[in-house]
N, C-alpha and C positions, 0 to 999 in steps of 0.2 A: 779336632787334631787331624793333621794331614796323614800321619802314619797310624794305621789301624792298630798296630802292636802297641804303640805309645798310648793310644786311646784306651786300649784294653787294660794296660797297667794302671793308668790314671783312674779308671772306673773302680778297679779292685782296691786301690789305695784310698779311695774315698770311703770305703766300708771298713777296711782293716787299717786302722790309723797307725802311722809311725813304723811301718814294717816294709818300707820300700825295697830294701835289699832282699828280704826273704821272698817277697812277691815276685821280684825279677828272677830269682833263682827257681821258684816254682814254675814260672812261665818257661824258663830255659829247659827245665826238666821235661815239660810237655812237648816243646818243640823238638827235643831230641828223642822223642818217643820212649821216654823212660817212665819209671814209677817213683813215687815220692813217699818217704817215711818222715813223719814229723814226731819228734820226741819232746814232750814238754808236760808241765803240770796241767791239770784240768783248768778250763776257763781262760786259756790264753789266746783263743781265736782260731784254733785249728779247724773246727767245723765251719766257721764263718769264711775262712779262706777257701775251703773246698766248695761251698755253696756259691761264693762269688765267682770263682773261676768257671764253674759249670754254667752260670747265668750268662756271663759275657762271651763265652765261647759257644753258646747255643748247644750244649751237650746234655743228653739225658742223664739224670742223676739218681743214684740209689745210695742209701746209707745202710750199712750193716753194723749193728751193735754187737760187738764180740763179747761173749760172756763164757763162763766156765762150762755151761751146759749146751753151748752152740754145737750143732752137728754139721758135717760137710753138706748134707742135703739141704740144710737151711740156707746155705750159700749158693750152691750150684743149681738146686731145683730137684724135683722128683716126679715120677710117673704115678698117676692116680687112675684107678680103674673107673671107666665111665660105663655105667650099666646100660645106658641107652644104645651106645655103639658096640658094647661088648669088647672094648679094647682099652688098653692103657694109654692115657693121654699125658704127654709131658708138660709139666708146668714149670717154666723157667724160673730160676731163683734170681735174687737181686744182682748177681754177678753179671747178668746180661744187660748192662747199662754202659754208656760211654765213659762216664766218670763215676767210679765207685769209691765211696768213702768207707774204708775198713776201720771203724772207730774202736779205739782201745784194743788193737789186735793182740797185744800180749796178755790180755785177760782170758783168751781162749786157750784150749789145750793144743798141744802140738799137732794132733790129728786134724783139728779144724783149721789151724793155721796153714797146714800143708795143702788144703783144698785150693789155696790161691796160687800155688807154685806153677802148675801147668798153665793156668790162665795168664799169669804175668809173663811167663817165658815164651809161650807158644801162641797166645791170642786165641786159644780154644780150650774147651773142657771136654773130658771124656766121662760120660754118665751112662751107666748100665750098658757098656759096650759100644755106645754110639758117640762119635766125635762131633761136637757142635761148635761152630765158629762163634766168636764173640764179636760185638759191634766194632766198627772201625770209624773213628779212633777209639782206642781202649786205654784208659788211664786210671791207675789205682793210686789213691792217696790214703796211706795207712797212718794212723796215729797210735802212739803208745805212751803209756805212763812210764815215768822213771822206774827202772827195775828195782830200785830200793823200796818202792811201795809194795804193800801186801797184795796178795791175790794175783800176781803176775807170773807169766811163764816166759822166760827169756827167749827171743827169737834165735834160732840156730844160725850159724854162719852161712849155711846154704841158702837160707831165706833172706838174710840181710843182703847177700850178694845180688839178689834179684832187684833190689831198689837202686836206681841210678844215683839218687841223692838222699841224704838224711839231713834234715834241718831242725833247728830249735827256734821258736818264735821269741821266747824270752819275755820279760816284763816290758811294758811300754815305757817310753820316756815320759817325764812328768807332763810336758805340754800336750803330748798325744793323749794321755789318760785324762787330762782335764777336758780336752775337747770331746772325748768319749763320754764323760760324765755329763757334760752340758748339752750334748747333741741328742739326736733321736736314737731310739733303740736300733741295734744292728738288724734285728729281725724285721723291722719295718722298712729298712733301706734295701734289703736284698731283693724283694719282689720288683723294685723299680729299675733294677739293672736290666738293660736291654742287650740282646745278642749283638755282637759286633762282627762276628764272622759267620759265614755259612760253613757247612761241612766241607764243601768243595774248596773254599778259600783256606780253611785250616789245613786240609790235606795238601794243598799246593805249597803252603808255607813249610810244612814238615818235610816235603819232598825237596825243597831248596836247601835245607840245612846241610845234608851230606855233600852238597856241591861247594860249600865254603872251602876255600883253598887252605891247605896246611902244607907249608914248605918242608923240605927234607930236614932243615935245621930245627924247625918246630917239632917235628916228629921225633927227632933225636933228643930233644929236651924231655918229651914225654917218656921216652925210653930210659933216659938217665934217672928220672924220678922213680920209675918202676924198678929199675935195676938196683937202686939204692935200698929199696925195701927188701930185696932178696939177698943182699950181700952184707948189709950193716948189722952188727950183733944185737942192737937194741930191738929189732923187729922180731916178733914171735914167728911170723911167716910173711912171705912176700905177696905182692899184689898179683892176681891172676891175669891172664890175657883178656878175660872179660872186663876186668877193671881198667886195663889200659885202653880198650876200645871205648868203655864208658867215659873215661876222662877226655879222650879226643872228641867224642860225640858231643859232650857237654860244652867243651871249649868252642866247638863250631857253632852250637846253638847260642852261646853267650855272645860270640862275635856277630852272628846274624841279628840278634836282638839289638845290638849296638849299631846296626846299619852298615856293617862291613862285610865284604865277601872274602876275607882272608883272616886267618887266626894269628894272633901275636902272643908272646909269652904271658902277658898280663891276663889274657883270657884264660889260659891254663891255670894261672895262679888264683884267679877269682873263683873258679869252680873246684879247685883241688880239695879244700876242706870238706864241703858237703859230699863230694864224690868218693873220696877214699877214707874219710875219717871213721866210718862205721866198718870198714874192711880191714883195719889195722889194729894190732894189739902189741903191747910191749912184752918182750921176752920175759921180763921179771914179773909180769902180772898178766898172763895170757887170758885170764877170765875177767879182767877189769876193763876199764874204758880209757886207755891211754892213747887213743887215736888222735886226739886233739894236739897233744904235745908232739907226737911223731910227725904230724902234718906240719907243724911250725918248724920242726927240724928240717924237713924236706924243703920248705920254702926258703929257709935261711942258708942251707949248706949246699944244695944242688944248684950249680950255675945254669942260668938260662941260655947262655951262649958259649 
């Protein structure tokens, strides 16, 4: 394929069958320098998607299995005394990778979950008084089981807000699942994926995304969406300025992935559900998951022009 981004999407779609829309959104999230949360039942392909993205983008990969006894030091790393040198030597944890899969993040305690906050927001971690930069690029894909399942700790709003997008892969279509059953094991296909980008090429693409033009009228549409969440009575709370920045950044990345250097309202509408769905709650049920219905109301009631 002439377009490396299209080639990248095609390669991932050959492994994760029937999930073209979710793969495109995941790539959009990466181009926008965000982090991705995938909420779904076990066995839906969340780990496969993470592995495939790391392979085609040429990124170093680490998986952290979150459990109830996981400690922050297991994520960030720790210093160990070296008797030969007589000094403490820092051993970096799995967070020091370019693509980190935080698997089943809501099975860990809030203390361990919070170990990711500084890393995701600042691109660095502070350990034993020393600040250590993380690799560039740095991309977190976290998976979580539905909160209705046992042994889970719900992510607080402050941590949910660190994720640019939240996706659900869902069950595959019948044709895709049949191809999955008749084809090779996904574990055997992953090692065959070849890197399509160098680090320099990926960094250059990410640097181009903020240059995608957003007109005053387009920005006004984003502001109307955000303002509706702050003024309409069905919303428990409104979207923050961080959320409005995330929405515009994701729309720019979606337009860039489509080969355009300008944003149109359809770009905003395409990324609105995964960007704001996990940030919204219904006033009648602030502890529930009414974000999906609220997003549909925004798409239906807020005029684009």
